[in-house]
C-alpha positions in Angstrom: 0.0 0.0 0.0 1.2 3.5 -0.9 0.2 6.4 1.3 0.5 10.0 0.4 0.4 11.1 4.0 3.1 8.8 5.4 6.1 7.9 3.4 7.6 5.1 5.4 10.4 4.4 2.9 11.5 8.0 3.0 11.5 8.0 6.8 13.6 4.9 6.9 16.0 6.3 4.3 16.3 9.6 6.2 17.1 7.8 9.5 19.7 5.7 7.8 21.2 8.9 6.2 21.3 10.6 9.6 23.1 7.7 11.1 25.6 7.6 8.3 26.2 11.4 8.5 26.8 11.1 12.3 29.4 8.3 11.7 30.9 10.3 8.9 31.3 13.4 11.1 33.0 11.2 13.8 35.4 9.7 11.3 36.1 13.1 9.8 37.0 14.4 13.3 39.3 11.5 13.9 41.0 12.0 10.5 41.5 15.7 11.0 42.7 15.5 14.6 44.4 12.2 14.6 42.6 11.3 17.9 40.2 8.5 18.5 39.3 10.1 21.9 39.5 13.9 21.7 37.3 14.8 24.7 35.7 13.2 27.8 32.4 12.4 26.0 34.2 10.1 23.6 35.3 7.8 26.5 35.4 9.3 30.0 37.7 6.6 31.5 40.3 6.6 28.7 40.3 10.3 28.4 40.9 10.8 32.2 43.8 8.3 32.2 45.4 9.8 29.1 45.0 13.4 30.5 46.5 12.4 33.8 49.4 10.6 32.1 50.1 13.6 29.8 50.0 15.8 32.9 52.6 13.6 34.6 54.8 13.9 31.5 54.7 17.7 31.9 56.0 17.2 35.5 58.6 14.8 34.3 59.8 17.4 31.8 60.4 19.8 34.7 62.2 17.0 36.5 64.4 16.5 33.4 65.2 20.2 33.4 66.1 20.1 37.1 68.3 17.1 36.5 70.1 19.0 33.7 70.8 21.8 36.1 71.9 19.4 38.8 74.2 17.6 36.3 75.7 20.9 35.3 76.3 21.9 38.9 78.0 18.6 39.7 80.0 18.9 36.5 81.3 22.3 37.6 82.2 21.0 41.0 84.0 18.0 39.5 86.0 20.2 37.2 86.9 22.6 40.0 88.0 19.7 42.2 90.0 18.2 39.2 91.8 21.5 38.8 92.5 21.6 42.5 93.8 18.1 42.5 96.3 18.9 39.7 97.5 22.0 41.6 97.9 20.1 44.9 99.8 17.4 43.0 102.1 20.1 41.5 102.4 21.7 45.0 103.4 18.4 46.5 106.0 17.9 43.8 107.5 21.4 44.4 107.7 20.7 48.2 109.4 17.3 47.5 111.9 19.0 45.2 112.5 21.7 47.9 114.0 19.0 50.1 117.2 19.0 48.0 120.0 20.9 49.7 120.8 24.3 48.1 117.4 24.7 46.5 116.3 28.4 46.4 113.1 27.9 48.4 112.1 31.5 48.0 111.6 30.9 44.2 109.8 27.7 44.9 107.5 29.5 47.3 106.6 32.1 44.6 105.3 29.2 42.4 103.5 27.7 45.4 101.8 31.1 46.1 100.7 31.2 42.5 99.2 27.7 42.8 97.4 28.7 46.1 96.0 31.8 44.6 94.9 29.9 41.5 93.1 27.3 43.5 91.2 29.9 45.6 90.2 31.8 42.4 88.9 28.7 40.7 87.0 27.7 43.8 85.4 31.2 43.8 84.6 31.0 40.1 82.9 27.6 40.2 79.4 29.2 40.1 76.4 28.0 38.2 72.8 29.1 38.6 74.0 31.5 41.3 75.3 28.6 43.4 78.8 27.8 44.5 79.4 24.6 46.4 83.2 24.8 46.4 83.5 28.3 48.0 81.0 28.6 50.9 80.3 30.4 54.1 79.3 27.8 56.7 78.6 30.5 59.3 75.8 32.1 57.1 72.3 31.8 58.5 71.2 30.1 55.2 73.9 27.5 55.3 72.8 24.0 54.6 75.3 21.3 53.9 72.8 19.1 52.2 72.1 20.0 48.6 69.2 18.2 46.9 68.8 17.6 43.1 65.3 16.6 41.9 65.7 13.1 40.4 62.2 11.7 39.7 58.5 12.3 39.8 56.3 9.3 40.9 52.6 8.8 41.1 51.1 5.9 43.0 47.9 5.0 44.9 49.3 6.8 47.9 49.7 10.1 46.0 52.6 11.9 44.4 56.2 11.7 45.5 59.4 13.4 44.3 62.7 11.7 44.9 66.0 13.6 45.1 69.7 13.0 44.9 71.1 14.4 48.2 74.7 15.6 48.3 76.5 16.5 51.5 79.0 19.2 50.5 80.5 19.6 54.0 83.5 17.4 52.9 83.6 18.7 49.3 84.2 22.4 49.7 87.6 24.0 49.0 87.3 27.3 50.8 85.2 28.5 53.7 84.5 32.1 54.7 83.6 31.2 58.3 84.7 33.9 60.7 86.2 31.4 63.1 89.4 29.9 61.7 89.1 26.7 63.7 85.6 26.2 62.2 86.5 26.4 58.6 85.6 23.2 56.6 87.3 23.9 53.3 89.9 21.4 52.1 92.3 24.2 51.5 91.7 26.4 54.6 90.6 23.9 57.4 93.1 23.5 60.3 94.8 20.2 59.9 96.7 18.3 62.5 100.2 17.4 61.4 101.9 14.7 63.4 105.1 15.2 65.4 108.2 14.4 63.4 110.7 11.7 64.3 114.4 11.6 63.8 117.4 13.6 65.2 115.2 16.6 65.7 111.6 16.2 66.8 109.0 18.9 65.9 105.8 19.0 67.9 102.5 18.2 66.3 100.7 21.2 64.8 96.9 21.4 64.8 96.4 24.8 63.4 98.2 24.9 60.1 96.3 24.9 56.7 97.3 24.3 53.1 97.0 28.0 52.6 99.6 28.6 55.4 102.3 26.6 53.6 105.4 28.9 53.4 108.9 27.5 52.8 110.6 30.7 51.8 112.4 31.1 55.1 113.4 27.4 55.5 117.0 26.4 55.5 118.8 23.2 55.3 118.7 22.8 59.1 117.3 19.6 60.5 114.4 21.4 62.1 113.5 23.2 58.8 113.7 20.0 56.8 111.4 18.3 59.4 109.0 21.3 59.0 109.1 20.7 55.2 108.2 17.1 55.8 105.2 18.3 57.8 104.1 20.5 54.9 104.4 17.6 52.5 102.3 15.5 54.8 99.8 18.4 55.0 99.4 18.8 51.3 99.2 15.0 50.8 96.3 14.9 53.2 94.5 17.7 51.3 95.2 15.8 48.1 93.7 12.7 49.5 90.6 14.6 50.6 90.3 16.2 47.1 90.4 12.8 45.5 87.8 11.5 47.9 85.6 14.6 47.1 86.0 13.9 43.4 84.9 10.4 43.9 81.8 11.5 45.7 80.9 14.1 43.1 81.6 11.6 40.3 79.3 9.0 41.8 76.4 11.5 42.2 77.1 12.8 38.7 76.7 9.2 37.4 73.4 8.9 39.3 72.1 12.2 37.9 73.0 11.0 34.3 71.3 7.6 35.0 68.2 9.3 36.3 68.1 11.6 33.3 68.2 8.6 31.0 65.5 6.9 33.0 63.2 10.0 32.9 63.6 10.1 29.1 62.6 6.5 28.8 59.7 7.0 31.2 58.4 10.0 29.2 58.6 8.0 26.0 56.7 5.1 27.7 54.0 7.5 28.9 53.6 9.0 25.4 53.2 5.5 23.9 50.6 4.7 26.6 48.7 7.9 25.8 48.9 7.2 22.1 47.6 3.7 22.6 44.6 5.0 24.5 43.5 8.0 22.4 45.3 8.0 19.0 43.2 7.1 15.9 44.3 4.3 13.6 44.7 6.4 10.4 44.7 3.4 8.0 41.4 2.1 9.5 39.8 5.6 9.7 40.7 6.4 6.1 39.2 3.1 4.9 36.1 3.8 7.0 35.8 7.3 5.6 35.7 6.1 2.0 33.1 3.4 2.9 30.9 6.0 4.8 31.1 8.4 1.9 29.9 5.7 -0.5 27.1 4.8 2.0 26.1 8.4 2.2 25.8 8.7 -1.6 23.7 5.5 -1.6 21.4 6.7 1.2 20.9 10.0 -0.6 19.9 8.1 -3.7 17.6 5.8 -1.7 15.9 8.8 -0.1 15.5 10.3 -3.6 13.8 7.1 -4.8 11.5 7.0 -1.7 10.5 10.7 -2.2 9.6 9.9 -5.9 7.1 7.2 -4.9 4.3 9.9 -4.6 5.0 10.9 -8.2 4.4 7.3 -9.3 1.0 7.4 -7.7 0.0 10.5 -9.8 0.7 8.5 -12.9 -2.1 6.1 -12.0 -4.7 9.0 -12.3 -3.6 10.0 -15.8 
């Protein structure tokens, strides 16, 4: 039966066309944005997970920047300590050479003074991001021997946590501006106890001398003066040992910072892959679907046109 008032075929064709147009719009959006889930209404659960993960990646990016600054700071410290180690080694060699009879120790002291000045200048110049861990003032109100470098950002069921690489610089500094000489903690300016000497002439132990106090310009070839020279050599050797130990500590933490940086890079890549797996569109699939829906749309339009023409066929019966 054909009805002029109710065109059932046209209604069905129109509903089909509307469904196809809706699917076509969805596919067009996916093709144009590259996203299968672009907003919460597409899939609330996946969208929330992807958005949270992307937010964590933003925090990890900041962690990566903090690690870069931390690595640079540690690198500056290591280079400063390396330069100091070389100078102390040279200073030790000069003191050993000064043991030879007849050596002009005044000229040797000139070179030693140059090394001492150079070490202090390099310690003062080891600055990055307005921080200097080699030249400090342990008497300052803001003094804190523990320096923390942000190492990682972690999210768990218990909440958010940030891990750090903690570095104790109390045994790593080279010079200290502390007002009390006995309280200085710098490798170069801390009071070191030198043992009493043995032999024909015994010199008492000295608990107040520092590397910066080394002065052999007035020493002669007397037994006492040569024993004092031995004490200076022992003093510089102790400072050299401390510097090597400080380099080792900084080197270990530098390796940790570099390892953490590599881990954060890998973690960010993993998060990006996870986000992509959740919300990215399969472009091959969507392009194929787009062509199919375009064909279906054309067929639906043709079907609707045929359904609308049914009334015209009824008119032919009355001619």
